C-alpha positions as CSV (number, residue, x, y, z in Angstrom):
1,M,34.7,44.0,8.6
2,I,35.9,43.8,4.9
3,I,33.4,41.8,2.7
4,N,34.7,40.3,-0.5
5,K,32.8,42.1,-3.4
6,H,32.4,38.8,-5.3
7,I,30.8,37.1,-2.4
8,M,28.5,40.1,-1.8
9,R,27.5,40.1,-5.5
10,S,26.8,36.4,-5.3
11,T,24.6,37.0,-2.2
12,N,22.7,39.8,-4.0
13,E,22.2,37.7,-7.1
14,K,20.8,34.8,-5.0
15,Q,18.4,37.1,-3.1
16,V,17.2,38.8,-6.3
17,L,16.5,35.4,-7.9
18,Q,14.8,34.2,-4.7
19,Q,12.5,37.2,-4.8
20,I,11.6,36.6,-8.5
21,I,10.8,32.9,-7.7
22,N,8.9,33.4,-4.5
23,E,7.1,36.7,-5.3
24,G,7.0,36.8,-9.1
25,P,5.7,38.2,-11.3
26,I,7.5,41.1,-9.7
27,S,9.0,44.4,-10.8
28,R,12.6,45.5,-10.4
29,S,11.5,48.4,-8.2
30,Q,9.6,46.1,-5.9
31,I,12.6,43.8,-5.6
32,S,14.7,46.8,-4.7
33,R,12.2,47.8,-2.0
34,N,11.9,44.3,-0.6
35,L,15.6,43.7,-0.3
36,D,16.6,47.3,0.4
37,L,19.1,47.1,-2.5
38,N,20.2,49.9,-4.8
39,K,17.9,50.0,-7.9
40,V,21.0,50.0,-10.2
41,T,22.3,46.8,-8.5
42,V,18.9,45.1,-8.9
43,S,18.5,46.2,-12.5
44,D,22.0,44.9,-13.4
45,I,21.3,41.5,-11.8
46,Y,17.8,41.3,-13.3
47,N,19.2,42.0,-16.8
48,Q,21.8,39.3,-16.5
49,L,19.2,36.7,-15.4
50,L,17.0,37.8,-18.3
51,K,19.8,37.5,-20.8
52,S,20.7,34.0,-19.6
53,G,17.1,32.9,-19.9
54,V,16.7,32.1,-16.2
55,I,13.8,34.6,-15.9
56,R,11.4,36.0,-18.4
57,E,9.2,39.1,-18.7
58,V,5.4,38.7,-18.6
59,G,3.9,42.1,-19.3
60,H,3.3,45.1,-17.1
61,G,2.1,45.7,-13.6
62,V,0.1,48.5,-12.1
63,S,1.5,52.0,-12.0
64,T,2.0,53.8,-8.7
65,K,-0.4,56.2,-7.2
66,N,1.6,59.1,-8.7
67,G,1.1,57.7,-12.1
68,G,4.0,57.1,-14.5
69,R,5.1,54.2,-16.5
70,R,3.8,50.8,-15.6
71,P,6.6,48.5,-14.4
72,V,7.7,45.5,-16.4
73,M,7.1,42.2,-14.5
74,G,9.6,39.3,-14.3
75,E,9.2,35.7,-13.3
76,L,11.1,32.4,-13.3
77,N,11.4,31.0,-16.8
78,V,9.9,27.5,-16.3
79,S,9.8,26.5,-20.0
80,K,13.6,26.1,-20.4
81,N,14.6,23.4,-17.9
82,Y,13.2,20.4,-15.9
83,V,14.4,18.1,-13.1
84,M,13.8,14.5,-12.1
85,A,13.2,13.0,-8.6
86,I,13.6,9.3,-8.3
87,N,12.6,7.2,-5.2
88,L,14.4,3.9,-4.9
89,G,12.1,1.6,-3.0
90,N,12.5,-2.1,-2.1
91,S,10.1,-3.3,-4.9
92,S,9.5,-0.3,-7.1
93,V,11.0,2.9,-8.4
94,D,9.0,6.1,-8.6
95,I,10.1,8.8,-11.0
96,L,8.7,12.4,-11.0
97,I,9.6,15.0,-13.7
98,S,9.0,18.6,-12.8
99,R,9.7,22.1,-14.0
100,F,11.7,24.7,-12.1
101,N,8.5,25.8,-10.2
102,A,7.9,22.2,-9.1
103,S,4.9,21.8,-11.4
104,K,4.6,18.2,-12.4
105,L,5.2,17.2,-16.0
106,S,4.9,13.4,-15.5
107,A,5.2,10.6,-13.0
108,Q,5.6,6.9,-13.4
109,T,6.3,3.8,-11.2
110,I,8.5,1.0,-12.3
111,D,8.0,-2.4,-10.7
112,T,11.4,-3.8,-9.6
113,D,10.3,-6.6,-7.3
114,G,12.8,-9.4,-7.4
115,I,15.0,-7.6,-10.0
116,N,18.7,-7.3,-9.4
117,L,20.5,-4.0,-9.0
118,T,22.1,-3.9,-12.5
119,T,18.8,-4.4,-14.2
120,V,17.1,-1.8,-12.0
121,M,19.9,0.7,-13.0
122,D,19.3,-0.2,-16.7
123,M,15.5,0.4,-16.3
124,I,16.1,3.8,-14.7
125,T,18.6,4.8,-17.4
126,A,16.1,3.9,-20.1
127,A,13.3,5.9,-18.3
128,I,15.5,8.9,-18.1
129,A,16.7,8.6,-21.7
130,K,13.1,8.3,-22.9
131,A,12.1,11.5,-21.0
132,V,15.1,13.4,-22.3
133,G,14.0,12.4,-25.8
134,Q,10.4,13.5,-25.3
135,L,11.6,16.9,-23.9
136,S,14.3,17.5,-26.5
137,D,13.4,21.2,-26.7
138,E,14.3,21.6,-23.0
139,S,17.2,20.7,-20.8
140,L,17.5,18.2,-17.9
141,A,19.0,20.3,-15.1
142,G,19.6,17.6,-12.5
143,I,18.4,14.4,-10.9
144,A,17.8,13.8,-7.2
145,F,17.5,10.3,-5.7
146,V,15.5,9.3,-2.6
147,I,16.8,6.4,-0.5
148,D,15.8,4.9,2.8
149,G,19.1,4.9,4.7
150,T,22.0,7.2,5.6
151,V,23.6,9.6,3.2
152,Y,26.8,11.7,3.7
153,N,28.6,13.9,1.1
154,N,26.3,12.6,-1.6
155,H,27.3,9.0,-0.9
156,I,25.1,6.2,0.5
157,I,26.5,5.1,3.9
158,N,24.0,2.4,4.6
159,T,20.7,1.2,3.2
160,E,18.8,-2.1,3.1
161,L,18.7,-1.9,-0.7
162,K,21.2,-4.6,-1.7
163,G,24.3,-3.5,-3.6
164,L,23.9,0.3,-3.1
165,E,26.3,0.8,-0.2
166,N,29.3,0.1,-2.4
167,F,27.8,1.7,-5.5
168,D,28.5,5.4,-6.5
169,L,25.0,6.1,-7.6
170,A,25.6,9.8,-8.1
171,K,28.6,9.4,-10.3
172,Y,27.0,6.6,-12.3
173,F,24.1,8.8,-13.5
174,A,26.1,12.0,-13.6
175,D,28.5,10.4,-16.1
176,K,25.6,9.0,-18.2
177,F,23.6,12.2,-18.5
178,Q,26.1,15.0,-17.7
179,V,24.0,16.7,-15.1
180,P,24.2,17.2,-11.3
181,V,23.0,14.2,-9.3
182,L,22.1,14.5,-5.7
183,I,21.2,11.8,-3.1
184,E,19.4,12.2,0.2
185,N,17.4,10.1,2.5
186,A,13.6,10.1,2.5
187,A,13.2,11.7,6.0
188,N,15.4,14.6,5.2
189,L,13.7,15.2,1.8
190,S,10.3,15.0,3.5
191,A,11.4,17.8,5.9
192,I,12.4,19.9,2.8
193,Y,8.9,19.2,1.4
194,E,7.3,20.5,4.6
195,R,9.5,23.6,4.5
196,D,9.0,24.5,0.9
197,F,5.4,23.5,0.0
198,H,3.7,25.5,2.8
199,D,3.2,29.3,2.9
200,N,3.5,29.4,6.6
201,E,6.3,30.9,8.8
202,L,5.5,28.2,11.4
203,F,7.8,25.9,9.4
204,K,11.1,27.7,9.8
205,N,12.1,25.1,12.4
206,L,10.5,21.7,12.1
207,V,11.0,18.0,12.6
208,T,9.3,15.5,10.4
209,L,9.1,12.0,11.7
210,M,8.7,9.2,9.2
211,I,7.3,6.0,10.7
212,G,7.9,3.0,8.4
213,K,10.1,0.0,8.8
214,H,12.4,2.3,10.8
215,L,11.8,5.6,12.6
216,R,13.7,8.4,10.9
217,A,13.5,12.2,11.5
218,G,14.2,15.0,9.1
219,I,15.3,18.2,10.8
220,V,15.1,21.8,9.5
221,A,16.7,24.4,11.7
222,D,16.2,28.1,10.7
223,Q,15.0,26.9,7.3
224,H,18.2,24.9,6.7
225,L,18.3,21.1,6.6
226,Y,20.4,19.7,9.5
227,T,22.0,16.3,8.8
228,G,24.5,16.1,11.7
229,H,27.8,14.2,12.0
230,E,28.3,12.2,8.8
231,G,24.6,12.4,8.0
232,H,23.4,10.5,11.1
233,A,21.1,13.1,12.5
234,G,17.5,11.9,12.8
235,E,18.2,8.1,13.2
236,V,15.9,8.1,16.2
237,G,14.8,4.5,15.7
238,E,18.2,3.4,17.1
239,A,17.8,5.3,20.4
240,Y,16.7,3.1,23.3
241,L,13.4,3.4,25.2
242,V,12.4,1.9,28.6
243,D,9.7,-0.8,28.4
244,R,6.3,0.6,29.4
245,Y,5.5,-2.5,31.6
246,D,8.9,-3.5,32.8
247,H,11.3,-0.6,33.5
248,S,14.2,-3.0,33.8
249,K,14.0,-3.7,30.1
250,M,15.1,-1.4,27.2
251,A,15.1,-1.8,23.5
252,A,15.5,0.4,20.4
253,A,12.6,2.7,19.5
254,D,12.2,0.7,16.2
255,V,11.2,-2.3,18.4
256,Y,8.4,-0.4,20.0
257,A,7.2,2.4,17.6
258,S,7.9,1.4,14.0
259,E,5.2,0.2,11.6
260,P,6.3,-3.5,11.7
261,A,6.3,-3.3,15.5
262,L,2.7,-2.1,15.6
263,N,1.7,-4.7,12.9
264,K,3.3,-7.5,14.9
265,A,1.7,-6.5,18.1
266,I,-1.7,-6.5,16.4
267,R,-1.1,-9.8,14.7
268,D,-0.1,-11.5,17.9
269,R,-3.2,-10.2,19.8
270,M,-5.5,-11.1,16.9
271,G,-3.9,-14.5,16.3
272,W,-3.2,-13.7,12.6
273,Q,-0.3,-15.1,10.6
274,E,-0.5,-12.2,8.2
275,M,-2.0,-8.7,8.6
276,D,-5.6,-8.5,7.4
277,F,-6.2,-4.8,6.9
278,A,-9.9,-5.1,6.1
279,K,-10.5,-7.0,9.4
280,L,-8.2,-4.6,11.2
281,T,-10.2,-1.6,10.1
282,E,-13.4,-3.2,11.3
283,A,-11.9,-4.2,14.6
284,Y,-10.5,-0.7,15.1
285,Y,-13.8,1.1,14.5
286,H,-15.5,-1.4,16.9
287,K,-12.9,-0.5,19.6
288,D,-11.8,-4.1,19.8
289,E,-9.3,-4.2,22.8
290,R,-7.1,-6.6,20.9
291,V,-6.4,-3.8,18.4
292,M,-6.8,-0.7,20.7
293,E,-4.3,-1.9,23.3
294,P,-1.4,-2.3,20.8
295,I,-2.3,1.0,19.3
296,D,-2.3,2.7,22.7
297,D,1.2,1.2,23.4
298,F,2.3,2.4,20.0
299,A,1.1,5.9,20.7
300,Y,2.8,5.8,24.1
301,Y,6.2,4.8,22.7
302,L,5.9,7.2,19.8
303,S,5.2,10.0,22.3
304,R,8.4,9.1,24.1
305,V,10.3,9.6,20.8
306,L,8.5,12.9,20.1
307,T,9.2,14.1,23.7
308,N,12.9,13.5,23.1
309,L,12.8,15.3,19.7
310,S,10.9,18.2,21.1
311,T,13.2,18.8,24.0
312,S,16.3,18.3,21.9
313,F,15.5,20.5,19.0
314,A,12.6,22.8,20.2
315,P,10.9,22.8,16.8
316,D,8.0,25.1,15.9
317,V,6.1,22.0,14.8
318,V,6.5,18.2,14.5
319,I,5.0,16.6,11.4
320,L,4.2,12.9,11.4
321,N,4.3,10.8,8.2
322,G,3.3,7.1,8.0
323,D,0.8,4.7,6.4
324,M,-0.9,4.0,9.7
325,F,-2.1,7.6,10.0
326,K,-3.8,7.3,6.6
327,R,-5.7,4.2,7.8
328,F,-6.3,5.4,11.3
329,P,-6.0,9.2,11.6
330,Q,-7.4,9.0,15.1
331,I,-4.1,7.7,16.3
332,L,-2.9,11.3,16.2
333,Q,-5.2,12.2,19.1
334,S,-3.9,9.2,21.2
335,V,-0.3,10.5,20.6
336,R,-1.3,14.0,21.6
337,N,-3.0,12.7,24.8
338,S,0.1,10.9,25.7
339,L,2.3,13.9,25.0
340,V,0.1,16.0,27.4
341,Q,0.9,13.6,30.2
342,M,4.6,13.5,29.4
343,M,5.1,17.2,28.7
344,P,2.3,19.1,30.5
345,D,4.0,22.4,29.7
346,G,5.0,21.5,26.2
347,D,3.5,23.6,23.4
348,T,5.0,22.1,20.3
349,P,2.1,21.2,17.9
350,V,2.1,17.7,16.4
351,I,0.3,17.4,13.1
352,L,0.0,15.0,10.2
353,T,1.6,15.6,6.8
354,K,-0.5,16.4,3.8
355,G,2.1,14.7,1.6
356,Y,2.3,11.1,2.8
357,T,3.4,9.1,-0.3
358,E,4.6,12.1,-2.3
359,S,6.5,14.1,0.3
360,A,9.9,12.7,-0.3
361,L,9.7,12.9,-4.1
362,L,8.5,16.6,-3.9
363,G,11.2,17.3,-1.4
364,A,13.8,15.8,-3.8
365,T,12.3,18.0,-6.5
366,S,12.9,21.1,-4.4
367,Y,16.3,19.8,-3.4
368,I,17.6,19.5,-7.0
369,I,15.9,22.8,-8.1
370,H,17.7,24.6,-5.3
371,H,21.0,23.1,-6.5
372,A,20.4,23.8,-10.2
373,L,19.7,27.4,-9.5
374,G,22.6,27.9,-7.1
375,L,20.2,28.6,-4.2
376,D,21.0,25.8,-1.8
377,D,20.9,28.0,1.2
378,L,17.7,30.0,0.5
379,K,14.1,29.0,1.0
380,L,11.9,28.7,-2.1
381,D,8.1,28.6,-1.9
382,F,6.4,26.1,-4.3
383,Q,2.8,25.5,-5.2
384,A,2.8,22.2,-7.1
385,K,0.8,22.2,-10.3
386,T,0.3,19.5,-13.0
387,E,1.0,19.7,-16.7
388,S,0.8,17.0,-19.3
389,V,3.7,15.6,-21.4
390,P,3.2,13.4,-24.4
391,E,3.7,9.7,-23.8
């Protein structure tokens, strides 16, 4: 097989940069050993990255057992660029500004409840412009948007946010700020978060299931995000389930195992017009059957969804993300108990995310950093830290 030299060089460059990001500070000789690449090739790539300012040198390492000169250590230069992740919600916009190692510079939430799309876009534009002004010594390298819906080829296919389906969000902000702009849905970005913010080989193949108004799954296969035909992979809330009590009836999984479905079932049993979470918590911990039975049904239907995901994708792990797990983490055990009955030979662990509200934003941060560095197809390991930026 004849391999194009330019493609091979590009692959080598990506792998060297990946090593510096994931293992840095690291020496050229160690990179050469880790990648089994010629030292001259590594040194040439290293020098180009150093000259361009992508990496920086940070002193010397330890000499070998045989003595000799101490190696110069290199790491990613995080003081040159930053990225933005923006979550477009129904009533608010969350903005996270981070460096290239995913360390947080600042975060803010903009209340957009009842505000039209044009005004929301103006508010986001003003927030970005303000940050660019504050960080004038550094460069904005890209923006990633989080939406609840379906995204394909960086375009929003469907979403419940009014006006966005026919609006080219990426082009709008790319034209304004002359930087790459990416769009992806929250479930997929949460899957990227689970992949990149854990030092654990368990997460090479994973499914993250977000339980909100809808059920949506993010799928990582062999460390790569899988979005399926026209971005529709993971829309598990649309798949039909058989009714637990009447097998002649079927309905979409969203009808049985979404957060609104659980809330409605509890309200109906408790006789509430609106959800009272304080009373709900008290009833839950007193094992009130009016609460426990709807939760048991929810766990049953959710387990059905998880069984389908596990048998379809055979992930190393399934990670659950939803507000109800923060309020009632014990629901996880109910789900696991149901799974044992449905899949007695199944061995896919089901765990709760550590990221809940921040997982999609951090996933978006990783997503745009990968793109800005030209490392879309390689895994980067991040440990989020916080820095301050002047107001």
